[in-house]
C-alpha positions in Angstrom: -37.8 -21.2 -13.7 -36.0 -21.2 -10.6 -31.9 -22.2 -10.6 -31.4 -25.7 -11.0 -29.5 -26.2 -7.7 -32.7 -24.5 -6.1 -35.3 -27.0 -7.3 -32.8 -30.7 -6.4 -32.0 -30.7 -10.0 -28.2 -30.6 -10.0 -26.2 -33.8 -8.6 -24.3 -32.7 -5.5 -21.0 -33.4 -6.9 -21.4 -30.8 -9.4 -21.7 -28.2 -7.1 -18.9 -29.3 -4.7 -16.6 -29.1 -8.4 -17.4 -25.6 -8.9 -14.9 -23.9 -7.4 -14.2 -19.7 -7.0 -10.9 -18.4 -8.2 -8.7 -17.0 -5.4 -8.7 -13.2 -4.8 -5.6 -11.7 -6.5 -3.7 -8.7 -5.2 -1.9 -7.0 -8.6 1.0 -4.8 -8.0 0.1 -1.1 -8.8 3.3 -1.2 -11.5 0.9 -4.0 -13.1 -2.3 -1.9 -13.0 -0.4 1.1 -14.1 1.0 -0.7 -17.3 -2.6 -2.6 -17.9 -4.1 1.0 -17.9 -1.8 2.5 -19.9 -2.2 -0.4 -22.5 -5.9 0.6 -22.5 -5.4 4.2 -22.6 -3.1 3.6 -25.7 -5.9 2.2 -27.0 -4.1 -0.1 -29.5 -6.1 -3.1 -28.7 -9.5 -4.1 -27.4 -10.6 -4.3 -24.0 -11.3 -7.9 -24.4 -7.7 -8.6 -26.1 -6.1 -6.7 -23.5 -8.2 -8.6 -20.6 -7.0 -12.1 -22.4 -3.5 -11.0 -22.9 -3.3 -10.0 -19.1 -5.4 -12.3 -17.4 -8.2 -9.9 -16.0 -11.7 -9.0 -16.3 -12.2 -6.0 -18.9 -14.4 -4.4 -16.2 -11.1 -4.3 -13.9 -9.2 -3.2 -16.9 -12.0 -0.1 -17.2 -12.3 0.5 -13.4 -8.1 0.9 -13.5 -7.8 3.1 -17.0 -10.4 5.6 -14.6 -8.0 5.7 -11.9 -4.9 6.2 -14.0 -7.0 9.3 -15.8 -8.3 10.7 -12.7 -5.0 10.8 -11.0 -3.2 12.1 -13.6 -4.1 14.9 -13.0 -2.5 15.1 -9.4 1.0 14.8 -11.0 1.0 18.0 -12.3 -0.7 19.6 -9.2 0.7 21.8 -6.9 0.7 18.3 -4.6 2.8 16.7 -6.6 6.1 18.2 -5.0 4.8 17.7 -1.6 6.9 16.3 0.7 6.1 12.6 2.3 5.5 12.3 5.8 8.1 11.2 8.2 8.2 7.6 8.7 8.9 8.7 12.3 6.7 10.8 14.5 8.9 13.9 15.2 7.2 14.4 18.9 8.4 10.9 20.2 12.3 11.7 18.6 12.3 14.9 21.0 10.5 12.8 24.0 13.5 10.4 22.9 16.1 13.4 23.0 15.1 14.6 26.0 14.9 11.1 28.2 18.4 10.5 26.8 19.9 14.3 27.7 18.4 13.6 31.1 20.5 10.2 31.6 23.6 11.9 30.0 23.3 14.6 32.5 22.7 12.3 35.9 25.3 10.0 35.1 28.0 12.7 34.1 27.0 13.9 38.1 27.4 10.9 39.7 30.6 10.1 37.9 31.9 13.6 38.4 31.3 13.2 42.9 32.5 9.7 42.1 35.6 11.1 41.2 35.4 8.8 38.2 35.0 11.8 35.7 37.3 14.9 35.8 35.6 17.5 33.8 32.2 16.3 35.2 29.1 19.4 34.2 27.7 20.8 37.5 
C-alpha cells in the first residue's frame, strides 16, 4: 500500500511537526576518537553510537577511513613537508618590486643631495 501521506491519511499538522535533525560537522579529533573506540572492540557499534550520538553506519565509515589512512603514517609521504602557505612566485615578484622601488628612491635622494652615499 502507498505511504499514508501519499493517500491523504496523515493530517497536515503531523507532517509539519516532523523535523529533520540539523546537519552536524564533527571535528577530525572527534572522528578519530570514535573510530579508535570502534577499532578497540570493547563496545558494540550500537553502544558506541548511543555514547557518541552518531549513527552506527557513520562509525563504520570513520573506522574504515582510519584503517585506510593508517598506512600513510608509516609511508614515504608521512615525512613530506606541507605545501607552503604563501606562493613562492608571488614572494619573488614582491621582492623584485620592492628592490626596484628602493633603487629608484635611493637614486632620487642621491640626485637631490639628501642621501650622501647613493648607489649610482
